[in-house]
A tleap script that builds the chain and sets N, CA, C and O, in Angstrom:
source leaprc.protein.ff14SB
mol = sequence {
  NMET GLN ILE ILE LEU ILE ILE LEU GLY TYR
  ILE LYS TRP HIE TYR GLY LYS SER LEU LEU
  SER LEU THR LYS VAL TRP ARG ASN PHE LEU
  TYR PHE ILE LEU ASP PHE PHE SER MET LYS
  LEU LEU PHE ARG ASN PHE PHE ASP PRO TRP
  LYS ARG MET ALA ASP ASN TYR PRO LYS ASN
  PHE ASN LEU LYS LYS TYR LEU TYR VAL LEU
  ILE THR ASN ILE ILE VAL ARG VAL VAL GLY
  ILE MET MET ARG THR ILE LEU ILE ILE THR
  GLY LEU SER CYS TYR ILE LEU LEU ILE LEU
  PHE TYR PRO ILE VAL LEU SER ILE TRP LEU
  VAL LEU PRO PHE ILE VAL ILE ILE LEU ILE
  GLY LEU GLY ILE ASN LEU ILE ILE CLYS
}
set mol.1.N position { 0.827 -1.053 -0.106 }
set mol.1.CA position { 0.098 0.093 0.043 }
set mol.1.C position { 0.888 1.225 -0.065 }
set mol.1.O position { 0.761 2.169 -0.844 }
set mol.2.N position { 1.880 0.999 0.964 }
set mol.2.CA position { 2.803 2.555 0.990 }
set mol.2.C position { 3.506 2.396 -0.399 }
set mol.2.O position { 3.853 3.508 -0.797 }
set mol.3.N position { 3.789 1.541 -1.149 }
set mol.3.CA position { 4.424 1.587 -2.529 }
set mol.3.C position { 3.755 2.154 -3.613 }
set mol.3.O position { 4.240 2.698 -4.606 }
set mol.4.N position { 2.384 1.937 -3.263 }
set mol.4.CA position { 1.726 2.495 -4.383 }
set mol.4.C position { 1.244 4.197 -4.269 }
set mol.4.O position { 1.080 5.016 -5.173 }
set mol.5.N position { 1.110 4.329 -2.884 }
set mol.5.CA position { 1.287 5.859 -2.672 }
set mol.5.C position { 2.332 6.724 -2.986 }
set mol.5.O position { 2.220 7.926 -3.226 }
set mol.6.N position { 3.490 5.972 -2.972 }
set mol.6.CA position { 5.193 6.595 -3.234 }
set mol.6.C position { 4.884 6.728 -4.555 }
set mol.6.O position { 4.853 7.902 -4.921 }
set mol.7.N position { 4.629 5.859 -5.448 }
set mol.7.CA position { 4.257 5.607 -7.196 }
set mol.7.C position { 3.391 6.809 -7.436 }
set mol.7.O position { 3.748 7.605 -8.305 }
set mol.8.N position { 2.226 7.036 -6.717 }
set mol.8.CA position { 1.032 7.641 -7.389 }
set mol.8.C position { 1.491 9.151 -6.799 }
set mol.8.O position { 0.849 10.002 -7.414 }
set mol.9.N position { 2.242 9.658 -5.972 }
set mol.9.CA position { 2.957 10.882 -5.660 }
set mol.9.C position { 3.910 11.130 -6.590 }
set mol.9.O position { 3.779 12.179 -7.221 }
set mol.10.N position { 4.842 10.429 -6.839 }
set mol.10.CA position { 5.651 10.516 -8.120 }
set mol.10.C position { 5.234 10.971 -9.267 }
set mol.10.O position { 5.788 11.909 -9.842 }
set mol.11.N position { 4.094 10.281 -9.769 }
set mol.11.CA position { 3.706 10.920 -11.013 }
set mol.11.C position { 2.775 11.718 -11.110 }
set mol.11.O position { 2.392 12.115 -12.210 }
set mol.12.N position { 2.151 12.164 -9.797 }
set mol.12.CA position { 1.510 13.617 -9.718 }
set mol.12.C position { 2.653 14.582 -9.772 }
set mol.12.O position { 2.462 15.661 -10.333 }
set mol.13.N position { 4.176 14.226 -9.091 }
set mol.13.CA position { 5.114 15.253 -9.313 }
set mol.13.C position { 5.345 15.592 -10.702 }
set mol.13.O position { 5.160 16.675 -11.258 }
set mol.14.N position { 5.879 14.243 -11.292 }
set mol.14.CA position { 6.492 13.827 -12.297 }
set mol.14.C position { 6.066 14.389 -13.530 }
set mol.14.O position { 6.867 14.613 -14.437 }
set mol.15.N position { 4.329 14.733 -13.650 }
set mol.15.CA position { 3.694 15.062 -14.635 }
set mol.15.C position { 2.803 16.411 -14.128 }
set mol.15.O position { 1.812 16.903 -14.667 }
set mol.16.N position { 3.396 16.764 -13.099 }
set mol.16.CA position { 2.744 18.189 -12.807 }
set mol.16.C position { 3.401 19.229 -12.288 }
set mol.16.O position { 3.297 20.377 -12.721 }
set mol.17.N position { 4.067 18.909 -11.395 }
set mol.17.CA position { 5.127 20.176 -10.525 }
set mol.17.C position { 6.115 20.458 -11.493 }
set mol.17.O position { 6.299 21.516 -12.095 }
set mol.18.N position { 6.803 19.260 -11.584 }
set mol.18.CA position { 8.082 19.124 -12.624 }
set mol.18.C position { 7.840 19.710 -14.025 }
set mol.18.O position { 8.611 20.529 -14.525 }
set mol.19.N position { 6.725 19.248 -14.639 }
set mol.19.CA position { 6.679 19.706 -16.196 }
set mol.19.C position { 6.279 21.780 -15.511 }
set mol.19.O position { 7.108 22.466 -16.109 }
set mol.20.N position { 5.602 22.495 -14.812 }
set mol.20.CA position { 6.173 23.562 -14.859 }
set mol.20.C position { 7.042 24.003 -14.384 }
set mol.20.O position { 7.393 25.087 -14.849 }
set mol.21.N position { 7.614 23.598 -13.569 }
set mol.21.CA position { 9.270 24.070 -13.054 }
set mol.21.C position { 10.264 24.033 -14.385 }
set mol.21.O position { 10.966 24.995 -14.696 }
set mol.22.N position { 10.231 22.962 -15.020 }
set mol.22.CA position { 10.732 22.557 -16.471 }
set mol.22.C position { 10.227 23.807 -17.455 }
set mol.22.O position { 11.098 24.535 -17.932 }
set mol.23.N position { 9.542 23.928 -17.605 }
set mol.23.CA position { 8.743 25.554 -18.601 }
set mol.23.C position { 9.622 26.789 -17.625 }
set mol.23.O position { 10.438 27.567 -18.119 }
set mol.24.N position { 9.317 26.760 -16.457 }
set mol.24.CA position { 9.859 28.151 -16.015 }
set mol.24.C position { 11.794 28.079 -15.934 }
set mol.24.O position { 12.504 29.080 -16.028 }
set mol.25.N position { 12.235 26.857 -15.770 }
set mol.25.CA position { 13.854 26.995 -16.177 }
set mol.25.C position { 13.750 27.091 -17.605 }
set mol.25.O position { 14.606 27.926 -17.897 }
set mol.26.N position { 13.216 26.732 -18.607 }
set mol.26.CA position { 13.402 26.890 -20.008 }
set mol.26.C position { 13.413 28.220 -20.364 }
set mol.26.O position { 14.458 28.773 -20.707 }
set mol.27.N position { 11.868 29.045 -20.293 }
set mol.27.CA position { 11.994 30.156 -19.960 }
set mol.27.C position { 13.106 31.367 -19.499 }
set mol.27.O position { 13.420 32.497 -19.872 }
set mol.28.N position { 13.427 30.559 -18.627 }
set mol.28.CA position { 14.831 31.651 -18.014 }
set mol.28.C position { 16.132 31.456 -18.849 }
set mol.28.O position { 16.821 32.446 -19.095 }
set mol.29.N position { 16.527 30.129 -19.329 }
set mol.29.CA position { 17.313 30.250 -20.425 }
set mol.29.C position { 17.313 30.910 -21.481 }
set mol.29.O position { 18.329 31.284 -22.066 }
set mol.30.N position { 15.792 31.182 -21.937 }
set mol.30.CA position { 15.764 32.081 -22.722 }
set mol.30.C position { 15.800 33.693 -22.535 }
set mol.30.O position { 16.126 34.501 -23.405 }
set mol.31.N position { 15.442 33.947 -21.368 }
set mol.31.CA position { 15.846 35.522 -20.982 }
set mol.31.C position { 17.503 35.611 -20.723 }
set mol.31.O position { 18.128 36.671 -20.709 }
set mol.32.N position { 18.079 34.299 -20.524 }
set mol.32.CA position { 19.641 34.553 -20.285 }
set mol.32.C position { 20.111 34.847 -21.590 }
set mol.32.O position { 20.527 35.997 -21.727 }
set mol.33.N position { 20.156 34.075 -22.631 }
set mol.33.CA position { 20.587 33.931 -23.924 }
set mol.33.C position { 20.412 35.461 -24.721 }
set mol.33.O position { 21.236 35.884 -25.531 }
set mol.34.N position { 19.137 36.201 -24.304 }
set mol.34.CA position { 19.006 37.285 -24.443 }
set mol.34.C position { 19.619 38.495 -24.203 }
set mol.34.O position { 19.876 39.454 -24.930 }
set mol.35.N position { 19.905 38.123 -22.375 }
set mol.35.CA position { 20.626 38.854 -21.839 }
set mol.35.C position { 22.413 38.899 -22.363 }
set mol.35.O position { 23.179 39.777 -22.759 }
set mol.36.N position { 22.487 37.642 -22.133 }
set mol.36.CA position { 23.985 37.493 -22.190 }
set mol.36.C position { 24.834 38.048 -23.637 }
set mol.36.O position { 26.004 38.333 -23.889 }
set mol.37.N position { 23.547 38.022 -24.407 }
set mol.37.CA position { 24.385 38.747 -25.733 }
set mol.37.C position { 24.095 40.311 -26.075 }
set mol.37.O position { 24.360 40.994 -27.064 }
set mol.38.N position { 23.574 40.535 -25.096 }
set mol.38.CA position { 22.747 41.980 -25.259 }
set mol.38.C position { 22.080 42.446 -26.618 }
set mol.38.O position { 22.321 43.472 -27.254 }
set mol.39.N position { 21.354 41.626 -26.848 }
set mol.39.CA position { 20.548 41.802 -28.043 }
set mol.39.C position { 19.789 43.213 -28.249 }
set mol.39.O position { 19.897 43.893 -29.270 }
set mol.40.N position { 19.236 43.450 -27.455 }
set mol.40.CA position { 18.541 44.960 -27.357 }
set mol.40.C position { 19.743 45.940 -27.200 }
set mol.40.O position { 19.198 46.990 -27.540 }
set mol.41.N position { 21.015 46.262 -26.906 }
set mol.41.CA position { 21.888 47.057 -26.847 }
set mol.41.C position { 22.562 46.692 -28.281 }
set mol.41.O position { 23.076 47.686 -28.795 }
set mol.42.N position { 22.657 45.735 -28.896 }
set mol.42.CA position { 23.567 45.436 -30.109 }
set mol.42.C position { 22.483 46.144 -30.983 }
set mol.42.O position { 22.896 46.939 -31.827 }
set mol.43.N position { 21.467 45.986 -30.895 }
set mol.43.CA position { 20.470 46.455 -31.894 }
set mol.43.C position { 20.393 48.150 -31.819 }
set mol.43.O position { 19.919 48.773 -32.769 }
set mol.44.N position { 20.814 48.724 -30.815 }
set mol.44.CA position { 20.525 50.064 -30.510 }
set mol.44.C position { 21.888 50.725 -30.773 }
set mol.44.O position { 21.898 51.955 -30.810 }
set mol.45.N position { 22.799 50.196 -30.921 }
set mol.45.CA position { 24.126 50.582 -31.243 }
set mol.45.C position { 24.715 50.174 -32.229 }
set mol.45.O position { 25.944 50.203 -32.290 }
set mol.46.N position { 23.819 49.631 -33.370 }
set mol.46.CA position { 24.644 48.912 -34.597 }
set mol.46.C position { 25.418 49.509 -35.439 }
set mol.46.O position { 26.198 48.889 -36.162 }
set mol.47.N position { 25.280 50.893 -35.442 }
set mol.47.CA position { 26.115 51.543 -36.130 }
set mol.47.C position { 26.963 52.468 -35.538 }
set mol.47.O position { 27.254 53.479 -36.177 }
set mol.48.N position { 27.496 52.258 -34.204 }
set mol.48.CA position { 28.580 52.785 -33.238 }
set mol.48.C position { 29.740 52.574 -33.722 }
set mol.48.O position { 29.856 51.402 -34.079 }
set mol.49.N position { 30.493 53.089 -33.861 }
set mol.49.CA position { 32.253 52.798 -33.929 }
set mol.49.C position { 32.594 51.423 -32.652 }
set mol.49.O position { 32.046 51.653 -31.574 }
set mol.50.N position { 33.322 50.244 -32.705 }
set mol.50.CA position { 33.596 49.363 -32.431 }
set mol.50.C position { 34.504 50.076 -30.977 }
set mol.50.O position { 35.358 50.943 -31.166 }
set mol.51.N position { 34.265 49.714 -29.976 }
set mol.51.CA position { 34.707 49.888 -28.510 }
set mol.51.C position { 35.303 51.427 -28.563 }
set mol.51.O position { 36.456 51.730 -28.258 }
set mol.52.N position { 34.183 52.420 -29.053 }
set mol.52.CA position { 34.204 54.044 -29.277 }
set mol.52.C position { 35.931 54.119 -29.675 }
set mol.52.O position { 36.741 54.593 -28.880 }
set mol.53.N position { 36.187 53.761 -30.559 }
set mol.53.CA position { 37.575 53.902 -31.188 }
set mol.53.C position { 37.379 55.506 -31.874 }
set mol.53.O position { 38.423 55.877 -32.410 }
set mol.54.N position { 36.785 56.035 -31.918 }
set mol.54.CA position { 36.552 57.039 -33.217 }
set mol.54.C position { 37.723 58.465 -32.950 }
set mol.54.O position { 37.964 59.075 -31.909 }
set mol.55.N position { 38.141 58.607 -34.000 }
set mol.55.CA position { 38.952 60.033 -33.558 }
set mol.55.C position { 38.231 61.099 -34.051 }
set mol.55.O position { 37.292 61.094 -34.848 }
set mol.56.N position { 38.835 62.116 -33.425 }
set mol.56.CA position { 38.178 63.599 -33.351 }
set mol.56.C position { 38.643 64.036 -34.809 }
set mol.56.O position { 39.589 63.597 -35.464 }
set mol.57.N position { 37.975 64.747 -35.044 }
set mol.57.CA position { 38.235 65.818 -36.611 }
set mol.57.C position { 38.847 66.976 -36.160 }
set mol.57.O position { 38.307 67.778 -35.398 }
set mol.58.N position { 40.156 67.096 -36.695 }
set mol.58.CA position { 40.721 68.305 -36.646 }
set mol.58.C position { 40.101 69.834 -36.455 }
set mol.58.O position { 39.193 70.093 -37.244 }
set mol.59.N position { 40.423 70.774 -35.617 }
set mol.59.CA position { 39.858 72.207 -35.241 }
set mol.59.C position { 39.863 72.888 -36.287 }
set mol.59.O position { 38.859 73.581 -36.450 }
set mol.60.N position { 41.010 72.960 -37.421 }
set mol.60.CA position { 41.230 73.899 -38.057 }
set mol.60.C position { 41.628 73.101 -39.326 }
set mol.60.O position { 42.481 72.216 -39.258 }
set mol.61.N position { 41.033 73.408 -40.431 }
set mol.61.CA position { 40.721 72.647 -41.928 }
set mol.61.C position { 41.589 72.342 -42.240 }
set mol.61.O position { 42.493 73.174 -42.306 }
set mol.62.N position { 41.831 71.002 -42.610 }
set mol.62.CA position { 43.251 70.430 -43.055 }
set mol.62.C position { 42.881 69.019 -44.181 }
set mol.62.O position { 43.311 67.872 -44.061 }
set mol.63.N position { 42.333 69.337 -44.821 }
set mol.63.CA position { 41.953 68.046 -46.108 }
set mol.63.C position { 42.708 67.184 -45.475 }
set mol.63.O position { 42.161 66.499 -44.611 }
set mol.64.N position { 43.836 67.039 -45.684 }
set mol.64.CA position { 44.555 65.417 -45.361 }
set mol.64.C position { 43.996 65.099 -44.003 }
set mol.64.O position { 43.000 64.378 -43.945 }
set mol.65.N position { 44.481 65.514 -43.033 }
set mol.65.CA position { 44.361 64.975 -41.739 }
set mol.65.C position { 42.410 64.838 -41.745 }
set mol.65.O position { 41.907 63.897 -41.131 }
set mol.66.N position { 41.706 65.628 -42.318 }
set mol.66.CA position { 39.853 65.522 -42.145 }
set mol.66.C position { 39.909 64.148 -42.924 }
set mol.66.O position { 39.086 63.365 -42.450 }
set mol.67.N position { 40.561 63.670 -43.873 }
set mol.67.CA position { 40.163 62.698 -44.834 }
set mol.67.C position { 40.734 61.365 -44.152 }
set mol.67.O position { 40.378 60.192 -44.262 }
set mol.68.N position { 41.635 61.908 -43.491 }
set mol.68.CA position { 42.543 60.271 -42.408 }
set mol.68.C position { 41.411 59.931 -41.608 }
set mol.68.O position { 40.728 58.907 -41.655 }
set mol.69.N position { 41.282 61.145 -40.707 }
set mol.69.CA position { 40.148 60.883 -39.577 }
set mol.69.C position { 38.416 60.374 -40.265 }
set mol.69.O position { 37.581 59.804 -39.562 }
set mol.70.N position { 38.226 60.683 -41.505 }
set mol.70.CA position { 36.891 60.251 -41.953 }
set mol.70.C position { 36.661 58.720 -42.291 }
set mol.70.O position { 35.631 58.139 -41.948 }
set mol.71.N position { 37.866 57.998 -43.109 }
set mol.71.CA position { 38.263 56.985 -43.113 }
set mol.71.C position { 38.476 56.356 -42.271 }
set mol.71.O position { 38.197 55.171 -42.452 }
set mol.72.N position { 38.959 56.660 -41.158 }
set mol.72.CA position { 39.677 55.839 -40.217 }
set mol.72.C position { 38.314 55.582 -39.158 }
set mol.72.O position { 38.218 54.557 -38.484 }
set mol.73.N position { 37.342 56.631 -39.136 }
set mol.73.CA position { 35.863 56.420 -38.201 }
set mol.73.C position { 34.997 55.642 -39.467 }
set mol.73.O position { 34.004 55.095 -38.987 }
set mol.74.N position { 35.079 55.488 -40.615 }
set mol.74.CA position { 34.625 54.889 -41.444 }
set mol.74.C position { 34.908 53.177 -41.309 }
set mol.74.O position { 34.119 52.240 -41.433 }
set mol.75.N position { 36.293 53.197 -41.020 }
set mol.75.CA position { 36.645 51.753 -40.878 }
set mol.75.C position { 35.949 51.207 -39.824 }
set mol.75.O position { 35.197 50.232 -39.814 }
set mol.76.N position { 36.374 52.147 -38.697 }
set mol.76.CA position { 35.833 51.556 -37.260 }
set mol.76.C position { 34.414 51.320 -37.144 }
set mol.76.O position { 33.914 50.448 -36.434 }
set mol.77.N position { 33.809 52.111 -37.851 }
set mol.77.CA position { 32.158 51.910 -37.909 }
set mol.77.C position { 31.677 50.526 -38.631 }
set mol.77.O position { 30.726 49.866 -38.214 }
set mol.78.N position { 32.424 50.194 -39.714 }
set mol.78.CA position { 32.497 49.021 -40.309 }
set mol.78.C position { 33.230 47.747 -39.759 }
set mol.78.O position { 32.992 46.604 -40.151 }
set mol.79.N position { 34.050 48.049 -38.908 }
set mol.79.CA position { 34.381 47.178 -37.661 }
set mol.79.C position { 33.212 46.629 -37.052 }
set mol.79.O position { 32.853 45.452 -37.047 }
set mol.80.N position { 32.549 47.830 -36.433 }
set mol.80.CA position { 31.876 47.647 -35.136 }
set mol.80.C position { 30.603 46.895 -36.067 }
set mol.80.O position { 30.078 45.921 -35.527 }
set mol.81.N position { 30.209 47.207 -37.114 }
set mol.81.CA position { 29.226 46.879 -37.834 }
set mol.81.C position { 28.919 45.179 -37.996 }
set mol.81.O position { 27.930 44.446 -38.032 }
set mol.82.N position { 30.375 45.047 -38.065 }
set mol.82.CA position { 30.383 43.446 -38.940 }
set mol.82.C position { 30.777 43.065 -37.332 }
set mol.82.O position { 30.136 42.022 -37.204 }
set mol.83.N position { 31.327 43.250 -36.273 }
set mol.83.CA position { 31.203 42.636 -34.817 }
set mol.83.C position { 29.961 42.034 -34.510 }
set mol.83.O position { 29.492 40.897 -34.454 }
set mol.84.N position { 29.520 43.439 -34.294 }
set mol.84.CA position { 27.653 43.141 -33.753 }
set mol.84.C position { 27.102 42.426 -34.348 }
set mol.84.O position { 26.405 41.704 -33.634 }
set mol.85.N position { 27.004 42.133 -35.796 }
set mol.85.CA position { 26.430 41.596 -36.855 }
set mol.85.C position { 26.788 39.703 -36.603 }
set mol.85.O position { 25.980 38.793 -36.788 }
set mol.86.N position { 28.087 39.589 -36.190 }
set mol.86.CA position { 28.455 38.375 -35.697 }
set mol.86.C position { 27.633 37.870 -34.445 }
set mol.86.O position { 26.945 36.860 -34.301 }
set mol.87.N position { 27.955 38.983 -33.525 }
set mol.87.CA position { 27.438 38.738 -31.915 }
set mol.87.C position { 25.861 38.478 -32.198 }
set mol.87.O position { 25.383 37.475 -31.669 }
set mol.88.N position { 25.027 39.284 -32.977 }
set mol.88.CA position { 23.853 39.477 -33.077 }
set mol.88.C position { 23.201 37.775 -34.025 }
set mol.88.O position { 22.038 37.402 -33.878 }
set mol.89.N position { 24.151 37.047 -34.857 }
set mol.89.CA position { 23.920 36.094 -35.359 }
set mol.89.C position { 24.499 34.583 -34.583 }
set mol.89.O position { 24.257 33.462 -35.032 }
set mol.90.N position { 25.213 34.835 -33.474 }
set mol.90.CA position { 25.413 33.846 -32.927 }
set mol.90.C position { 24.278 33.923 -31.677 }
set mol.90.O position { 23.678 32.921 -31.290 }
set mol.91.N position { 24.082 35.237 -31.123 }
set mol.91.CA position { 22.879 34.710 -30.237 }
set mol.91.C position { 21.942 34.749 -30.521 }
set mol.91.O position { 21.271 34.619 -29.497 }
set mol.92.N position { 20.971 34.919 -31.820 }
set mol.92.CA position { 19.695 34.325 -32.286 }
set mol.92.C position { 19.958 32.745 -32.637 }
set mol.92.O position { 19.142 31.838 -32.477 }
set mol.93.N position { 21.277 32.630 -33.149 }
set mol.93.CA position { 21.389 30.829 -33.537 }
set mol.93.C position { 21.144 30.363 -32.207 }
set mol.93.O position { 20.211 29.580 -32.030 }
set mol.94.N position { 22.134 30.886 -30.866 }
set mol.94.CA position { 21.612 29.826 -29.650 }
set mol.94.C position { 20.054 30.069 -29.181 }
set mol.94.O position { 19.468 29.059 -28.790 }
set mol.95.N position { 19.500 31.010 -29.180 }
set mol.95.CA position { 18.205 31.194 -29.209 }
set mol.95.C position { 17.296 30.381 -29.892 }
set mol.95.O position { 16.294 30.027 -29.271 }
set mol.96.N position { 17.447 30.013 -31.054 }
set mol.96.CA position { 16.549 29.425 -31.687 }
set mol.96.C position { 16.800 27.969 -31.334 }
set mol.96.O position { 15.865 27.203 -31.102 }
set mol.97.N position { 18.712 27.411 -31.278 }
set mol.97.CA position { 18.455 26.022 -30.859 }
set mol.97.C position { 17.965 25.896 -29.542 }
set mol.97.O position { 17.447 24.849 -29.154 }
set mol.98.N position { 18.091 26.862 -28.851 }
set mol.98.CA position { 17.047 26.341 -27.765 }
set mol.98.C position { 15.652 25.933 -27.852 }
set mol.98.O position { 15.085 24.929 -27.421 }
set mol.99.N position { 15.153 27.112 -28.619 }
set mol.99.CA position { 13.510 26.892 -28.837 }
set mol.99.C position { 13.607 25.162 -29.720 }
set mol.99.O position { 12.835 24.290 -29.322 }
set mol.100.N position { 14.112 24.998 -30.315 }
set mol.100.CA position { 13.957 23.581 -30.706 }
set mol.100.C position { 14.496 22.538 -29.987 }
set mol.100.O position { 14.012 21.466 -30.349 }
set mol.101.N position { 15.416 22.425 -28.993 }
set mol.101.CA position { 15.562 21.950 -28.291 }
set mol.101.C position { 14.518 21.714 -26.801 }
set mol.101.O position { 14.626 20.698 -26.114 }
set mol.102.N position { 13.663 22.685 -26.524 }
set mol.102.CA position { 12.809 22.501 -25.836 }
set mol.102.C position { 11.654 21.436 -25.873 }
set mol.102.O position { 11.106 21.019 -24.852 }
set mol.103.N position { 11.355 21.057 -27.080 }
set mol.103.CA position { 10.605 20.050 -27.296 }
set mol.103.C position { 11.212 18.390 -27.296 }
set mol.103.O position { 10.605 17.322 -27.221 }
set mol.104.N position { 12.286 18.622 -27.382 }
set mol.104.CA position { 13.388 17.303 -27.052 }
set mol.104.C position { 13.320 17.000 -26.060 }
set mol.104.O position { 12.904 15.858 -25.867 }
set mol.105.N position { 13.642 17.737 -25.033 }
set mol.105.CA position { 13.718 17.534 -23.519 }
set mol.105.C position { 12.091 17.498 -23.218 }
set mol.105.O position { 11.903 16.881 -22.170 }
set mol.106.N position { 11.270 17.809 -23.610 }
set mol.106.CA position { 9.977 17.837 -22.935 }
set mol.106.C position { 9.418 16.349 -23.375 }
set mol.106.O position { 8.771 15.632 -22.612 }
set mol.107.N position { 9.716 16.055 -24.515 }
set mol.107.CA position { 9.363 14.724 -24.847 }
set mol.107.C position { 9.993 13.280 -24.214 }
set mol.107.O position { 9.439 12.213 -23.949 }
set mol.108.N position { 11.318 13.700 -24.100 }
set mol.108.CA position { 12.210 12.932 -22.837 }
set mol.108.C position { 11.703 12.859 -21.706 }
set mol.108.O position { 11.361 11.740 -21.325 }
set mol.109.N position { 11.529 13.839 -20.960 }
set mol.109.CA position { 10.946 14.012 -19.703 }
set mol.109.C position { 9.445 13.322 -19.677 }
set mol.109.O position { 9.048 12.920 -18.584 }
set mol.110.N position { 8.686 13.185 -20.706 }
set mol.110.CA position { 7.615 12.778 -20.514 }
set mol.110.C position { 7.618 11.301 -20.722 }
set mol.110.O position { 6.762 10.654 -20.118 }
set mol.111.N position { 8.382 10.741 -21.418 }
set mol.111.CA position { 8.701 9.276 -21.300 }
set mol.111.C position { 9.438 8.778 -20.541 }
set mol.111.O position { 9.312 7.557 -20.444 }
set mol.112.N position { 10.370 9.352 -19.790 }
set mol.112.CA position { 11.412 8.743 -19.218 }
set mol.112.C position { 10.705 7.561 -18.355 }
set mol.112.O position { 10.974 6.416 -18.718 }
set mol.113.N position { 9.793 7.727 -17.205 }
set mol.113.CA position { 9.569 6.721 -16.365 }
set mol.113.C position { 9.229 5.513 -16.955 }
set mol.113.O position { 9.423 4.410 -16.443 }
set mol.114.N position { 8.596 5.778 -18.297 }
set mol.114.CA position { 8.689 4.161 -19.346 }
set mol.114.C position { 9.655 3.718 -19.375 }
set mol.114.O position { 9.658 2.558 -18.964 }
set mol.115.N position { 10.926 4.235 -19.803 }
set mol.115.CA position { 12.352 4.426 -20.236 }
set mol.115.C position { 12.844 3.475 -18.819 }
set mol.115.O position { 13.521 2.453 -18.929 }
set mol.116.N position { 12.500 3.871 -17.877 }
set mol.116.CA position { 13.117 3.451 -16.490 }
set mol.116.C position { 12.448 2.272 -16.525 }
set mol.116.O position { 13.109 1.317 -16.933 }
set mol.117.N position { 11.591 2.117 -16.287 }
set mol.117.CA position { 10.711 0.557 -16.039 }
set mol.117.C position { 11.073 -0.480 -17.050 }
set mol.117.O position { 11.430 -1.614 -16.730 }
set mol.118.N position { 10.990 -0.136 -18.055 }
set mol.118.CA position { 11.777 -0.445 -19.983 }
set mol.118.C position { 13.148 -1.271 -18.968 }
set mol.118.O position { 13.198 -2.361 -18.398 }
set mol.119.N position { 13.787 -0.534 -19.060 }
set mol.119.CA position { 15.073 -0.947 -18.370 }
set mol.119.C position { 15.513 -1.881 -17.029 }
set mol.119.O position { 16.495 -2.572 -16.760 }
set mol.120.N position { 14.333 -1.551 -16.375 }
set mol.120.CA position { 14.490 -2.397 -14.932 }
set mol.120.C position { 14.220 -3.656 -15.368 }
set mol.120.O position { 14.917 -4.570 -14.930 }
set mol.121.N position { 13.101 -3.954 -16.365 }
set mol.121.CA position { 12.674 -5.073 -16.732 }
set mol.121.C position { 13.584 -5.716 -17.493 }
set mol.121.O position { 13.490 -6.941 -17.418 }
set mol.122.N position { 14.531 -5.255 -18.282 }
set mol.122.CA position { 16.005 -5.506 -19.212 }
set mol.122.C position { 16.694 -6.284 -18.501 }
set mol.122.O position { 17.069 -7.445 -18.664 }
set mol.123.N position { 16.879 -5.260 -17.389 }
set mol.123.CA position { 18.088 -5.734 -16.406 }
set mol.123.C position { 17.575 -7.229 -15.689 }
set mol.123.O position { 18.218 -8.276 -15.762 }
set mol.124.N position { 16.494 -7.086 -15.111 }
set mol.124.CA position { 15.800 -8.049 -14.350 }
set mol.124.C position { 16.083 -9.628 -15.649 }
set mol.124.O position { 16.590 -10.672 -15.238 }
set mol.125.N position { 15.742 -9.490 -16.790 }
set mol.125.CA position { 15.544 -10.258 -17.735 }
set mol.125.C position { 17.337 -10.727 -17.935 }
set mol.125.O position { 17.745 -11.884 -18.034 }
set mol.126.N position { 18.045 -9.677 -17.952 }
set mol.126.CA position { 19.373 -10.163 -17.976 }
set mol.126.C position { 19.801 -10.965 -16.869 }
set mol.126.O position { 20.379 -11.992 -17.225 }
set mol.127.N position { 19.688 -10.800 -15.617 }
set mol.127.CA position { 19.878 -11.531 -14.409 }
set mol.127.C position { 19.474 -13.021 -14.779 }
set mol.127.O position { 20.175 -14.019 -14.944 }
set mol.128.N position { 18.250 -12.848 -14.846 }
set mol.128.CA position { 17.582 -14.332 -14.912 }
set mol.128.C position { 18.053 -15.239 -16.175 }
set mol.128.O position { 18.032 -16.470 -16.142 }
set mol.129.N position { 18.427 -14.573 -17.151 }
set mol.129.CA position { 18.931 -15.664 -18.157 }
set mol.129.C position { 20.359 -16.099 -17.735 }
set mol.129.O position { 20.961 -16.954 -18.385 }
savepdb mol mol.pdb
quit
């Protein structure tokens, strides 16, 4: 009688409370990915120079120095755009993989008690033979 109550309690926990907890953990992972890669900040500062490495323009007009600073600033902005693009693609890839991974984990979690019972039966079968 006691073993039946334990099994029923486990089934209630496995298919009830733990499924809700699994969903909460998955949602926290999704928020973590967005926060870890700073997606909102990357999109907001997409065209900014990389590591704020822009040069200042000269106070008195000198065409050679002005063009040098202009080209340097363009290069630093292009590098910033490329780096942010790589980070955004990486972050979105991790986010999509996490979304695709959740149904797999959920399916495994739902059939896990049956897998354990089958493995115990196979173990007993191996011991008997």
